C-alpha positions in Angstrom: -35.1 143.9 48.4 -32.5 144.5 45.9 -30.7 147.5 45.7 -32.6 148.6 42.4 -35.9 148.1 44.4 -34.7 150.4 47.0 -33.6 152.9 44.6 -36.7 155.0 45.4 -35.7 155.3 48.9 -32.1 156.3 48.2 -32.9 158.9 45.6 -35.4 161.2 47.3 -33.9 163.9 49.3 -32.1 163.0 52.5 -30.9 165.0 55.4 -32.3 168.5 56.2 -35.4 169.2 54.1 -37.0 172.0 56.0 -36.0 174.6 58.6 -38.0 177.7 59.8 -35.8 179.2 62.5 -38.4 181.5 63.7 -40.9 179.0 64.6 -38.7 176.0 65.6 -37.5 175.0 68.7 -33.7 175.4 68.7 -31.5 172.7 70.0 -30.1 169.3 69.1 -31.6 166.1 67.7 -30.6 162.8 69.0 -31.1 159.5 67.0 -29.7 156.1 66.3 -30.5 154.5 63.3 -32.7 151.3 64.4 -30.8 148.9 62.2 -27.4 150.5 62.6 -24.1 149.5 63.8 -24.4 151.5 67.1 -23.5 154.8 65.8 -25.5 157.6 67.7 -25.9 160.9 65.7 -26.5 164.5 67.6 -27.5 166.9 64.8 -27.7 170.6 65.0 -30.8 172.6 63.4 -29.0 172.6 60.0 -28.8 168.8 60.1 -25.0 168.6 60.7 -23.7 165.8 63.1 -21.7 167.9 65.7 -21.1 164.5 68.1 -21.6 161.0 67.8 -21.1 157.9 70.1 -20.0 154.6 69.0 -21.9 152.1 71.0 -20.4 148.5 71.4 -23.8 146.9 70.4 -26.6 147.6 67.6 -29.5 149.5 68.9 -32.2 147.7 70.8 -33.8 149.9 69.7 -33.1 153.3 70.4 -31.4 155.8 73.2 -32.1 159.0 75.0 -30.1 161.9 77.0 -30.1 161.7 80.8 -30.0 164.7 83.1 -26.4 164.4 83.7 -25.7 164.4 79.9 -24.9 160.7 79.6 -26.7 158.5 77.0 -29.0 155.8 78.3 -28.4 153.2 75.3 -30.4 150.0 74.8 -28.0 147.4 73.1 -29.0 144.5 71.2 -27.1 141.3 72.3 -26.8 138.1 70.0 -29.8 136.1 70.1 -29.6 132.5 71.1 -30.8 130.0 68.5 -34.1 129.1 69.4 -34.8 131.9 71.6 -38.5 132.6 72.3 -40.0 132.7 68.8 -39.3 133.4 65.1 -39.5 137.2 65.1 -37.9 137.8 68.4 -34.4 139.1 66.9 -36.4 142.0 65.2 -36.9 143.7 68.4 -35.0 142.2 71.1 -32.5 144.1 73.1 -30.6 142.4 75.9 -28.2 145.2 77.2 -29.2 148.7 79.0 -26.1 150.7 79.3 -25.3 154.4 80.4 -22.5 155.9 78.2 -20.8 159.1 78.9 -19.8 161.9 76.4 -16.7 160.3 75.4 -18.2 156.8 74.8 -17.1 155.2 78.2 -19.6 152.8 79.7 -20.5 153.9 83.3 -23.3 151.4 84.1 -24.7 148.4 82.5 -27.2 145.7 83.0 -27.9 142.7 80.7 -31.0 140.7 80.7 -31.7 138.4 77.6 -35.2 138.6 77.9 -35.4 142.5 77.5 -37.0 144.1 74.4 -38.1 147.7 73.0 -37.8 150.0 75.9 -36.2 150.6 79.3 -35.6 153.9 81.5 -33.1 154.6 83.9 -34.7 155.4 87.3 -33.5 158.0 89.9 -32.3 155.3 92.2 -29.6 154.4 89.8 -31.3 151.3 88.4 -33.4 151.0 85.6 -37.4 149.7 84.8 -37.6 147.8 81.5 -39.8 145.2 79.4 -39.0 141.6 79.5 -41.3 138.5 78.3 -42.2 135.4 79.7 -44.3 132.4 78.8 -48.0 132.5 79.4 -49.3 129.9 81.6 -50.5 126.9 79.3 -53.7 126.7 80.7 -54.5 130.0 79.8 -53.6 130.3 76.1 -56.6 128.8 74.8 -58.7 131.2 76.9 -57.1 134.3 75.1 -59.3 135.5 72.2 -58.1 136.7 68.7 -55.1 136.5 66.6 -54.6 134.0 63.6 -55.8 130.5 64.7 -52.8 127.9 65.2 -50.1 130.5 65.3 -48.6 129.9 68.6 -45.1 129.1 68.7 -44.8 125.3 69.3 -48.1 125.8 71.4 -46.5 128.5 73.4 -47.6 132.3 74.0 -45.6 135.3 75.5 -46.5 138.4 77.3 -44.9 141.1 78.9 -43.3 141.2 82.2 -41.9 144.5 83.6 -38.7 144.5 85.6 -37.3 147.2 87.8 -33.7 146.6 89.2 -31.4 148.5 91.6 -28.1 150.1 90.7 -26.4 146.3 91.3 -28.9 144.9 89.3 -30.9 143.2 91.8 -34.6 142.9 91.2 -36.8 145.2 93.3 -40.3 145.1 91.5 -41.8 143.3 88.8 -45.4 142.9 87.1 -46.9 140.2 85.0 -49.4 141.2 82.1 -51.0 137.8 82.2 -52.0 138.2 85.8 -53.9 141.5 85.1 -55.7 141.0 81.6 -58.7 139.6 80.8 -58.5 136.8 78.0 -61.7 137.8 76.4 -61.7 141.3 76.4 -58.2 141.9 76.0 -58.2 140.2 72.8 -55.1 140.0 70.3 -56.0 141.9 67.1 -57.5 139.3 64.6 -54.8 139.4 62.0 -52.0 139.4 64.6 -50.0 136.1 65.3 -50.7 134.4 68.5 -47.0 133.8 69.7 -47.3 137.0 71.9 -50.4 138.5 73.7 -49.2 141.9 74.4 -46.1 143.0 72.5 -45.2 145.8 74.8 -43.1 148.7 73.2 -43.1 151.3 75.9 -42.6 151.6 79.7 -42.7 155.0 81.6 -41.5 155.4 85.2 -44.1 158.1 86.6 -43.6 160.3 89.9 -44.7 158.2 92.9 -43.7 154.8 91.4 -46.5 154.2 89.2 -45.5 153.1 85.4 -47.2 153.9 82.1 -47.1 151.0 79.4 -48.0 150.7 75.8 -49.2 147.1 74.6 -49.2 147.1 70.7 -51.2 143.7 70.1 -54.1 144.8 72.0 -54.1 148.5 71.2 -53.7 149.6 75.1 -52.0 152.2 76.9 -52.4 152.0 80.6 -51.0 153.2 83.9 -50.1 150.6 86.4 -50.5 151.1 90.4 -47.1 150.1 91.5 -48.4 149.1 94.9 -51.3 147.0 93.7 -50.5 146.2 90.0 -53.9 147.1 88.8 -54.7 149.7 86.2 -55.3 153.2 87.3 -56.6 154.0 83.9 -56.6 152.5 80.2 -57.0 153.7 76.9 -57.9 151.2 73.9 -59.3 150.8 70.8 -61.0 152.1 68.7 -59.2 155.2 69.8 -55.7 153.6 69.4 -54.4 151.3 66.8 -51.2 149.8 67.6 -49.8 152.6 69.0 -46.2 153.5 70.3 -44.4 156.0 72.6 -46.9 157.4 75.0 -45.4 159.9 77.2 -46.9 162.0 80.2 -47.2 165.7 79.7 -46.8 168.3 82.3 -50.6 169.0 82.3 -51.4 165.2 83.0 -52.5 164.6 79.4 -50.8 161.6 77.5 -48.9 162.0 73.8 -49.4 159.1 71.9 -48.0 158.1 68.2 -51.0 156.3 67.0 -49.7 154.1 64.0 -53.0 153.3 62.8 -52.1 149.7 61.8 -55.3 147.7 61.0 -57.3 150.7 61.9 -61.0 150.0 61.6 -61.1 153.0 58.8 -61.5 152.8 55.1 -58.2 155.0 55.2 -54.8 154.0 56.4 -52.9 156.7 58.3 -50.9 157.6 61.3 -51.6 160.3 63.8 -50.4 162.0 67.0 -52.7 162.7 69.6 -52.9 164.3 73.0 -55.5 162.7 75.3 -56.9 163.1 78.7 -56.4 159.8 80.0 -59.1 159.6 82.9 -61.8 160.6 80.0 -60.1 159.4 76.7 -61.0 162.7 75.1 -58.6 163.9 72.4 -57.5 167.4 72.8 -55.0 167.7 69.8 -54.6 165.6 66.9 -51.9 165.9 64.3 -52.4 164.0 61.0 -51.3 164.7 57.5 -54.0 166.3 55.5 -52.5 167.1 52.4 -52.4 163.7 51.0 -53.9 160.0 51.7 -51.2 157.9 53.5 -48.8 161.0 53.5 -48.1 160.3 57.1 -47.9 156.6 58.0 -45.6 154.4 59.8 -46.8 150.8 60.3 -44.3 150.0 62.9 -42.1 151.9 65.5 -42.2 155.7 65.9 -42.6 158.2 68.4 -43.6 161.9 69.5 -41.9 164.5 72.0 -43.8 167.7 73.2 -41.2 170.4 73.1 -40.9 173.4 75.6 -42.3 175.9 73.1 -45.4 173.8 72.4 -44.2 172.1 69.0 -44.0 168.5 68.7 -41.2 166.5 67.3 -42.5 163.3 65.5 -40.4 160.5 64.4 -42.2 158.8 61.7 -40.4 155.6 62.1 -40.5 153.3 59.0 -39.5 156.0 56.3 -36.8 157.5 59.0 -38.4 160.8 58.9 -38.1 163.1 61.7 -40.1 166.2 61.8 -41.2 169.1 64.1 -45.0 170.6 63.9 -46.5 173.7 65.6 -49.8 173.2 67.5 -51.7 174.4 64.1 -49.8 171.5 62.2 -47.4 173.6 60.4 -43.9 171.7 59.7 -41.3 173.9 60.9 -38.1 171.3 60.8 -37.7 168.0 58.8 -34.9 165.6 58.6 -34.6 162.4 56.8 -32.2 159.7 58.0 -29.7 159.2 55.2 -28.1 156.0 56.8 -29.4 152.8 55.5 -28.9 149.2 56.4 -29.9 146.2 54.9 -32.0 144.0 57.0 -33.2 140.5 55.9 -36.9 141.2 57.1 -37.3 144.6 55.9 -35.0 145.1 53.1 -32.7 148.3 52.7 -34.2 150.7 55.1 -33.2 153.9 57.3 -35.8 153.2 60.0 -35.5 155.2 63.3 -37.3 154.0 66.4 -37.3 157.3 68.2 -35.8 160.7 68.2 -35.3 163.6 70.8 -34.7 167.2 70.7 -33.0 168.6 73.4 -32.1 172.6 74.4 -28.8 174.1 73.8 -28.2 174.2 77.6 -28.0 170.4 77.8 -24.6 170.3 75.6 -22.3 172.7 77.3 -19.4 171.1 75.7 -20.8 172.5 72.3 -20.6 176.0 73.3 
């Protein structure tokens, strides 16, 4: 995309575009431009940068704040020529880092197969997503996808890995061992070089993990002891979703991208779901215009302590807060743009988070 073609992106209003201090949850918003140089921004409620980190690697794909005040940062390491498949470099990671307030790396683990997501564990290690090849004799049985789009006849699926503080593997889970090649079909318009395309891994109390697989529109809880699914959510409720998070009431908050949704209109929505029943108890969507709220890829949502929800509409770089009644009470558009071969000039944000003032004692 040329600079002229991207003018509309640069000329719209950027930075803080809305703030209702009486209804917004007060605090600081953390985000890293997805295709940036590794700069992480911490914003006050007026959209001012009050602190930043300069990570040594570009994002792969985001970061979040740990309870101790340090940053857990997923970095993108250089991709080896011919690694995996042609689109791998777009969402690959490779490095998991804990970075202190002053930018010092206090813990690091590297895995060239890591991608999308990883979380620090209470034991001092991390659990994260990687990919691995699907056994050759299983590939032909897997339904869906565009015929003939495997990569040199190969297909990959997700492998969940947990390491301890020393980087030693203490638990792993292989998606291909627990999925059904007929029922867990790839979306018919997707490439067949990936079966699952995981984008989220969430460690849960007691050891289970929650995962999100975009290519098969599935969010599930995995029993750590058996590897089986405790519950699963899927289509038509979900459509290439991202960022499920477990709420204190046991429900799951999900950014439902809506890509290739079986619906005459294209839109994204954020839903709160009872995981056992699949009942939706809250549904945010933009009712002001067709396609007004829509992100084909990436994106996320965070339930705030006051009951509001912070939403990251990833592709257009829009971060906004809504009340339970869908009123927008804070909004910020990422003003930092990058030029990326596959996506042109963009200000995409993978995820964003709001934290209360008590999390940042150095800011007074």
